[in-house]
PASE-989255 format. One record per residue (C-alpha): x, y, z negated; residue in one letter. Coordinates in steps of 0.25 Angstrom, whole numbers, plus 2048, in hexadecimal, padded with zeros to 3 digits. Each point is the difference from the previous one (the first is absolute). Layout:
residues N
+-----+-----+-----+---+
|   u |   v |   w | r |
+-----+-----+-----+---+
|   X |   Y |   Z | A |
...
+-----+-----+-----+---+
***
This chain:
residues 446
+-----+-----+-----+---+
|   u |   v |   w | r |
+-----+-----+-----+---+
| 7A1 | A77 | 4E0 | M |
| 80D | 7F8 | 7FF | R |
| 802 | 7F6 | 7F5 | V |
| 80C | 7F8 | 7FC | A |
| 7FE | 7F2 | 7F9 | V |
| 80C | 7FB | 7F9 | V |
| 800 | 7F1 | 800 | G |
| 7FB | 7F6 | 80B | S |
| 7FB | 7F5 | 7F7 | G |
| 7F1 | 7FE | 7FE | P |
| 7FD | 80C | 7F7 | S |
| 807 | 809 | 80B | G |
| 7F9 | 7FA | 80C | V |
| 7F3 | 800 | 7F9 | Y |
| 802 | 80F | 7FD | S |
| 803 | 803 | 80E | A |
| 7F4 | 7F8 | 804 | Q |
| 7F7 | 808 | 7F7 | S |
| 806 | 80D | 805 | L |
| 7FD | 7FD | 80F | V |
| 7F2 | 7FA | 7FD | Q |
| 7FC | 80C | 7F8 | L |
| 806 | 80B | 807 | D |
| 7FF | 800 | 810 | P |
| 80C | 80A | 802 | T |
| 80A | 7FC | 7F5 | V |
| 80E | 7FB | 805 | L |
| 807 | 7F6 | 7F7 | V |
| 80F | 7FD | 7FF | D |
| 803 | 7F3 | 7F8 | V |
| 80E | 800 | 7FB | L |
| 807 | 7F5 | 7FA | D |
| 80E | 7FE | 7FB | R |
| 801 | 7F2 | 808 | L |
| 801 | 7FF | 80F | P |
| 7F4 | 7F6 | 7FF | S |
| 7F2 | 803 | 7FB | P |
| 7F6 | 7F9 | 7F7 | Y |
| 807 | 800 | 7F3 | G |
| 7FD | 7F5 | 7F6 | L |
| 7F8 | 7F9 | 80B | V |
| 80D | 7FE | 808 | R |
| 809 | 7FF | 7F4 | Y |
| 7F8 | 7FB | 7F5 | G |
| 7F6 | 7F6 | 805 | V |
| 806 | 7F2 | 800 | A |
| 804 | 7FB | 80E | P |
| 7F7 | 7F3 | 7FE | D |
| 7F4 | 809 | 7FE | H |
| 7FD | 802 | 80F | E |
| 7F1 | 804 | 7FD | K |
| 804 | 80C | 7F7 | I |
| 80B | 804 | 809 | K |
| 7F7 | 801 | 80C | S |
| 7FB | 80D | 7F9 | L |
| 80B | 806 | 807 | Q |
| 7F7 | 800 | 80D | N |
| 7F6 | 809 | 7F9 | N |
| 80B | 809 | 7FB | L |
| 805 | 800 | 80E | R |
| 7F3 | 805 | 806 | T |
| 801 | 80D | 7F7 | V |
| 80F | 803 | 803 | L |
| 7FC | 7FF | 80F | E |
| 7F5 | 80A | 7FF | H |
| 802 | 80C | 809 | E |
| 801 | 80A | 7F5 | R |
| 809 | 7F7 | 7F7 | V |
| 80F | 800 | 802 | R |
| 80A | 7F6 | 7F9 | F |
| 80D | 806 | 7FC | L |
| 809 | 7F5 | 7FA | G |
| 80E | 801 | 7FA | G |
| 7FD | 80E | 7FA | V |
| 804 | 801 | 7F1 | Q |
| 7F8 | 80A | 7F8 | V |
| 807 | 806 | 7F4 | G |
| 80E | 7FD | 7FB | E |
| 809 | 7FF | 80C | G |
| 7F5 | 803 | 80A | G |
| 7F5 | 80A | 803 | V |
| 7FE | 808 | 7F3 | P |
| 7F1 | 800 | 7FB | A |
| 800 | 80F | 801 | A |
| 804 | 7FF | 80F | R |
| 7F5 | 7F6 | 803 | L |
| 7F6 | 80A | 7FA | R |
| 805 | 80B | 80A | E |
| 7FF | 7F7 | 80C | L |
| 7F1 | 7FB | 7FD | Y |
| 7F4 | 805 | 7FA | H |
| 7FF | 7F5 | 7F6 | A |
| 808 | 7F4 | 7FC | V |
| 7FB | 7F3 | 7FA | V |
| 80A | 7F8 | 7F9 | Y |
| 7FD | 7F1 | 800 | C |
| 80E | 7FB | 7FB | V |
| 7FB | 7F4 | 7F8 | G |
| 807 | 7FB | 7F3 | A |
| 80E | 7FD | 805 | A |
| 807 | 7F9 | 7F4 | T |
| 7FD | 7F4 | 7F7 | D |
| 7FE | 800 | 7F1 | R |
| 80B | 7FA | 7F8 | R |
| 7FE | 7F6 | 7F4 | L |
| 80A | 807 | 7F7 | G |
| 806 | 7F3 | 7FB | I |
| 80F | 7FC | 7FE | P |
| 806 | 7F9 | 80C | G |
| 7F6 | 807 | 80A | E |
| 80C | 805 | 809 | D |
| 807 | 7F2 | 801 | L |
| 804 | 7FB | 80E | P |
| 7F4 | 7F8 | 804 | G |
| 7F5 | 809 | 7F9 | S |
| 7F8 | 808 | 80A | F |
| 7F3 | 807 | 801 | S |
| 7F6 | 7F9 | 809 | A |
| 800 | 80D | 808 | T |
| 80E | 7FE | 804 | E |
| 7FD | 7F1 | 804 | F |
| 7F4 | 805 | 808 | V |
| 808 | 80A | 807 | S |
| 80A | 7F6 | 804 | W |
| 7F7 | 7F6 | 806 | Y |
| 7F7 | 80B | 806 | S |
| 80D | 806 | 807 | A |
| 7FF | 80E | 7FA | H |
| 80C | 807 | 805 | P |
| 805 | 805 | 7F2 | D |
| 802 | 7F2 | 7FB | T |
| 80E | 7FD | 7FC | V |
| 7FF | 7F3 | 7F9 | E |
| 7FF | 7F3 | 807 | D |
| 805 | 7F5 | 7F6 | G |
| 7F3 | 7FE | 7F8 | F |
| 7FF | 7F1 | 801 | V |
| 80E | 7FC | 802 | L |
| 804 | 7F6 | 7F5 | G |
| 7F3 | 801 | 7FA | A |
| 7F8 | 7F3 | 7FB | R |
| 7F6 | 806 | 7F7 | S |
| 7F9 | 80E | 801 | A |
| 7F8 | 808 | 7F6 | V |
| 7F6 | 80A | 805 | V |
| 7FB | 809 | 7F5 | I |
| 7F2 | 806 | 803 | G |
| 7F3 | 7FA | 804 | V |
| 7FB | 80A | 80A | G |
| 7FF | 7FE | 80F | N |
| 80E | 804 | 803 | V |
| 805 | 7F5 | 7F6 | A |
| 7F7 | 7F6 | 808 | V |
| 806 | 805 | 80D | D |
| 80F | 7FE | 7FC | V |
| 7FC | 7F3 | 7F9 | T |
| 7FA | 7FB | 80D | R |
| 80B | 804 | 809 | I |
| 80A | 7F9 | 7F7 | L |
| 7F8 | 7F3 | 800 | A |
| 7FD | 800 | 80F | R |
| 808 | 7F7 | 809 | G |
| 808 | 805 | 80C | A |
| 7F6 | 7FA | 80A | A |
| 7F5 | 809 | 7FA | E |
| 808 | 80D | 800 | L |
| 806 | 7FE | 80E | R |
| 7F3 | 805 | 808 | P |
| 800 | 80D | 7F8 | T |
| 807 | 80D | 803 | D |
| 80A | 7FE | 7F5 | M |
| 80E | 805 | 803 | P |
| 809 | 7F5 | 805 | Q |
| 80B | 802 | 7F5 | A |
| 7F5 | 7FF | 7F5 | A |
| 7FA | 7F4 | 807 | L |
| 80D | 7F9 | 801 | T |
| 803 | 802 | 7F1 | T |
| 7F3 | 7FB | 7FC | L |
| 801 | 7F4 | 809 | E |
| 80D | 7FC | 7F8 | A |
| 7F9 | 803 | 7F3 | S |
| 802 | 7F6 | 7F5 | R |
| 7F5 | 806 | 7F7 | V |
| 7F7 | 7F4 | 7FB | T |
| 7FA | 807 | 7F4 | D |
| 7F9 | 80D | 7FF | I |
| 7FA | 805 | 7F3 | H |
| 7F6 | 80B | 801 | M |
| 7FF | 806 | 7F2 | V |
| 7F6 | 80A | 7F9 | G |
| 800 | 806 | 7F3 | R |
| 7F1 | 7FF | 7FE | R |
| 7F5 | 7F5 | 803 | G |
| 7FA | 7FB | 80D | P |
| 7F4 | 808 | 7FF | S |
| 808 | 80D | 800 | Q |
| 809 | 7FD | 80C | A |
| 7FF | 80A | 80B | R |
| 801 | 7F7 | 80C | F |
| 7F4 | 7FD | 809 | T |
| 7FA | 7F3 | 801 | T |
| 803 | 7FF | 80F | K |
| 80F | 802 | 7FE | E |
| 800 | 7F6 | 7F4 | L |
| 7F9 | 7F5 | 808 | R |
| 80B | 802 | 80B | E |
| 80A | 7FA | 7F6 | L |
| 7F8 | 7F3 | 7FF | G |
| 800 | 7FF | 80F | S |
| 80F | 800 | 803 | L |
| 804 | 7F2 | 807 | P |
| 80D | 7FE | 7F9 | D |
| 7FD | 806 | 7F2 | A |
| 7F7 | 7FC | 7F4 | E |
| 7FA | 80A | 7F5 | V |
| 802 | 7FB | 7F2 | L |
| 7F8 | 807 | 7F5 | V |
| 7FF | 7FB | 7F1 | D |
| 7F2 | 801 | 7FB | A |
| 805 | 800 | 7F1 | D |
| 809 | 80D | 803 | E |
| 7F4 | 807 | 806 | L |
| 7F6 | 7FC | 7F4 | A |
| 803 | 80D | 7F8 | P |
| 7F9 | 808 | 80A | D |
| 7F1 | 801 | 7FC | P |
| 7FD | 803 | 80F | G |
| 806 | 7F3 | 804 | Y |
| 7F9 | 7F8 | 7F5 | V |
| 7F3 | 806 | 804 | D |
| 800 | 808 | 80D | P |
| 7F1 | 802 | 800 | S |
| 801 | 80F | 7FC | S |
| 80B | 804 | 809 | L |
| 7FE | 808 | 80D | P |
| 7FF | 7F8 | 80C | A |
| 80E | 802 | 805 | A |
| 807 | 7FC | 7F3 | Q |
| 7F6 | 7F4 | 7FF | R |
| 804 | 7FB | 80D | R |
| 80E | 801 | 7FD | N |
| 7FE | 7F8 | 7F3 | V |
| 7F8 | 7F5 | 808 | E |
| 80C | 7FE | 809 | V |
| 80A | 7FF | 7F5 | L |
| 7F7 | 7F6 | 7F9 | R |
| 7FF | 7F7 | 80C | G |
| 810 | 800 | 801 | W |
| 801 | 7FE | 7F1 | A |
| 7F8 | 7F3 | 801 | A |
| 807 | 7FB | 80C | R |
| 80C | 7F5 | 7FE | P |
| 80D | 805 | 805 | P |
| 805 | 7FB | 80D | G |
| 80E | 7FE | 807 | D |
| 801 | 80C | 80A | L |
| 80E | 806 | 801 | P |
| 7FD | 80D | 7FA | R |
| 7F8 | 804 | 7F3 | R |
| 7F9 | 80D | 7FD | I |
| 7FE | 801 | 7F1 | R |
| 7F6 | 80A | 7FB | L |
| 803 | 805 | 7F2 | R |
| 7F8 | 809 | 7F7 | F |
| 801 | 807 | 7F3 | F |
| 80F | 801 | 802 | Q |
| 807 | 80D | 7FE | R |
| 80F | 802 | 805 | P |
| 809 | 805 | 7F6 | V |
| 80E | 7FD | 806 | E |
| 806 | 7FB | 80D | I |
| 80C | 7F7 | 7FC | L |
| 80D | 7FF | 807 | A |
| 808 | 7F4 | 805 | E |
| 80D | 802 | 807 | D |
| 7FD | 80F | 801 | G |
| 7F3 | 7FF | 807 | R |
| 7F1 | 7FC | 7FD | V |
| 800 | 7F3 | 7F9 | G |
| 7F2 | 800 | 7F9 | A |
| 7F5 | 809 | 7FA | V |
| 7FC | 800 | 7F2 | R |
| 7F1 | 802 | 7FD | F |
| 7F9 | 802 | 7F3 | E |
| 7F2 | 7F9 | 7FF | R |
| 7F5 | 80A | 7FF | T |
| 7F2 | 7FF | 7FB | Q |
| 7F3 | 809 | 802 | P |
| 7FF | 80B | 7F6 | D |
| 7F1 | 801 | 801 | G |
| 801 | 80E | 807 | Q |
| 803 | 7FC | 80E | G |
| 80F | 7FF | 7FE | G |
| 80A | 7F6 | 7FA | V |
| 809 | 7FF | 7F4 | T |
| 80D | 7F8 | 7FE | G |
| 800 | 7F3 | 7F9 | T |
| 80F | 7FF | 7FD | G |
| 801 | 7F3 | 808 | R |
| 80A | 800 | 80B | Y |
| 802 | 7F8 | 80D | E |
| 80B | 801 | 80A | E |
| 7FD | 7FD | 80F | I |
| 80C | 7FC | 809 | E |
| 802 | 80A | 80C | A |
| 80A | 804 | 809 | Q |
| 7F6 | 80A | 807 | L |
| 7F7 | 80A | 7F8 | V |
| 7F6 | 809 | 807 | L |
| 7F8 | 80A | 7F8 | R |
| 7F3 | 804 | 805 | S |
| 7FA | 809 | 7F6 | V |
| 7FB | 80B | 808 | G |
| 804 | 80D | 808 | Y |
| 803 | 80E | 7FC | H |
| 800 | 80D | 808 | G |
| 80D | 808 | 802 | V |
| 801 | 80F | 801 | P |
| 801 | 807 | 80D | L |
| 809 | 80C | 801 | E |
| 7F7 | 80C | 800 | G |
| 7F4 | 7FA | 7FA | L |
| 7FB | 800 | 7F2 | P |
| 801 | 7F2 | 7F9 | F |
| 7FA | 7FA | 7F4 | D |
| 80B | 7F6 | 7FB | P |
| 7F6 | 7F9 | 7F6 | A |
| 7F6 | 7FC | 80B | T |
| 80A | 800 | 80C | G |
| 7F6 | 809 | 808 | T |
| 7FF | 80E | 805 | V |
| 7F6 | 808 | 7F8 | P |
| 7F4 | 803 | 808 | Q |
| 7F1 | 803 | 800 | L |
| 7F8 | 7F9 | 80A | A |
| 80C | 7FE | 808 | G |
| 805 | 80F | 7FF | R |
| 80E | 801 | 7FA | V |
| 801 | 807 | 7F3 | L |
| 80C | 809 | 7FD | R |
| 800 | 804 | 7F1 | E |
| 7F1 | 7FD | 7FF | G |
| 7FC | 808 | 80C | A |
| 7FD | 7FC | 80E | V |
| 80B | 801 | 80A | A |
| 7FA | 805 | 80D | P |
| 802 | 7F6 | 80C | G |
| 806 | 7F5 | 7F8 | E |
| 7F9 | 7F3 | 7FE | Y |
| 803 | 7F1 | 7FC | V |
| 7F9 | 7F3 | 803 | A |
| 803 | 7F1 | 7FD | G |
| 809 | 7FB | 7F4 | W |
| 807 | 80D | 7FE | I |
| 7F2 | 806 | 7FD | K |
| 7FA | 7F6 | 7F8 | R |
| 80B | 7F6 | 7FC | G |
| 803 | 7F2 | 805 | P |
| 7F2 | 7FA | 7FF | T |
| 7F6 | 7FA | 809 | G |
| 801 | 7F8 | 80D | V |
| 803 | 805 | 80E | I |
| 7F1 | 804 | 802 | G |
| 800 | 809 | 7F4 | S |
| 808 | 80A | 808 | N |
| 7F5 | 803 | 809 | R |
| 7F7 | 807 | 7F6 | P |
| 80C | 806 | 7F9 | C |
| 804 | 806 | 80D | A |
| 7F2 | 805 | 804 | K |
| 7FF | 808 | 7F2 | E |
| 80D | 807 | 803 | T |
| 7FC | 803 | 80E | V |
| 7F3 | 806 | 7FC | L |
| 807 | 809 | 7F6 | S |
| 80A | 804 | 80C | L |
| 7F5 | 803 | 809 | L |
| 7F8 | 808 | 7F6 | E |
| 80D | 809 | 7FF | D |
| 802 | 801 | 80F | A |
| 7FA | 80E | 802 | P |
| 80B | 806 | 7F7 | V |
| 80B | 7F6 | 804 | L |
| 7FE | 803 | 80F | E |
| 803 | 80F | 7FE | R |
| 80F | 7FD | 7FF | K |
| 808 | 801 | 80C | V |
| 808 | 7F3 | 804 | V |
| 808 | 7FC | 80C | P |
| 7F9 | 7FC | 80C | D |
| 809 | 7F4 | 802 | D |
| 805 | 7FA | 7F3 | T |
| 808 | 7F5 | 807 | L |
| 809 | 80A | 807 | T |
| 802 | 807 | 7F3 | A |
| 804 | 7F4 | 7F9 | L |
| 80A | 7FC | 80B | R |
| 806 | 80E | 800 | T |
| 803 | 7FD | 7F1 | E |
| 807 | 7F3 | 804 | G |
| 7F5 | 7F6 | 7FD | I |
| 7FF | 7F5 | 80B | K |
| 7F2 | 7FA | 7FD | P |
| 7FD | 7F2 | 806 | V |
| 7F3 | 802 | 808 | D |
| 7F6 | 7F6 | 803 | W |
| 807 | 7FC | 80D | A |
| 80C | 7FD | 7F7 | G |
| 7F8 | 7F7 | 7F7 | W |
| 7FA | 7F8 | 80C | Q |
| 80F | 7FE | 804 | A |
| 803 | 7FA | 7F2 | I |
| 7F4 | 7F7 | 802 | E |
| 805 | 7FB | 80E | R |
| 80E | 7FE | 7FA | A |
| 7FA | 7F7 | 7F5 | E |
| 7F8 | 7F8 | 80A | A |
| 80C | 7FE | 808 | E |
| 808 | 7FC | 7F4 | L |
| 7F5 | 7F6 | 7FC | G |
| 800 | 7FA | 80E | S |
| 80F | 7FE | 800 | S |
| 800 | 7F9 | 7F3 | L |
| 7F4 | 7F7 | 804 | G |
| 7F7 | 807 | 7F6 | R |
| 7F5 | 80A | 802 | S |
| 802 | 80E | 7FC | V |
| 80C | 802 | 7F7 | V |
| 803 | 80D | 7F8 | K |
| 80C | 808 | 802 | L |
| 806 | 801 | 7F2 | P |
| 809 | 80C | 7FF | D |
| 801 | 80F | 804 | W |
| 80A | 7FE | 80B | E |
| 7F8 | 7F6 | 808 | S |
| 7F3 | 808 | 7FE | L |
| 805 | 80D | 804 | L |
| 808 | 7FA | 80C | S |
| 7F3 | 7F9 | 805 | A |
| 7F8 | 80D | 7FE | A |
| 80A | 808 | 809 | R |
| 7FE | 7F7 | 80B | T |
| 7F3 | 807 | 802 | A |
| 807 | 80D | 803 | E |
| 807 | 7FA | 80C | T |
+-----+-----+-----+---+
***
């Protein structure tokens, strides 16, 4: 049986892993729009999180399996291989395309110059080849990060890190040079609810307090409206640990480090204000608990100066041409991983990861999600295998003008990034654009 897995992030690689582990004869092609594998592990995990990034080694083992083939640079859907054509080439297709866009705030001024999604900022410092913006911190003294999840903590930490701490990472050289010249001294991370409801993990939170050139400031009086902050004894362990960390910071006298991280809660953004045609401040309304787990406005407002605003309020899936899509949830309708078309199972079509369940969980959450989908696929295998498919799908793709980047091409990209780092006196440095990635990959053909 030949299976295509669309997407080489964790959900895609875990799907491939389950397939080869549970079926000793299956052949898997892992297709990706990008010439490089690993999805958000490569392009979403912060460059200073080397331990998490090392997960690439585990994913690599799967992609180097003798019955798994990596085919990068293959667009599926609009402008590429139609979903219907993919179904003709394989017995089954598993879509693991994630949640590709960010949620918006829906407030006036959101589109002003200087206002970005955290996703755009992460893509820039992670060298995603689709990145077009590079002036995030230019001219900025104060930054506001809207959101209190792990991505918000990541971008706050990167803004607050010194150049010496970023240089050993694989951050692209242009981003490193820009951040080295950054004049941002104040970073405000702001949430609309209380500290006991924040989505960050304690490990990520504590990292903010260990930065050598930045201090964390928390106002205990501002946090007091949260019953879970006043009495954390009834909170789940993770939230209780978060509150304990925040309590410790609130009791600490301010220092004199060059950068300040201000954690703010019970503040809802209502407008981004302009100054000289770009972001100048953010207006917030003070909120209070509504007794139902949410918050309500108080009618009291505050403005925080900012020349840079990064919103980090969640992700949302986008439709893939040829697949059904529920715009309300940002997911493909499915049953145990089987794609549903107008309520009926679509034979041979499956989903895993965020496009299946929504943008929830951590990297490890994709493993059981992928296994559920693969078990459904293998249950359907006796019927799926009756279909006649080409003996060599790669030849069929090339006949149609598709030029995939194979594993040797990816290894050539890795070598080029190691050579670039060496030439700059750094370790590995990522290639930041399509041209350099594809040029490096082509060296494997000679």
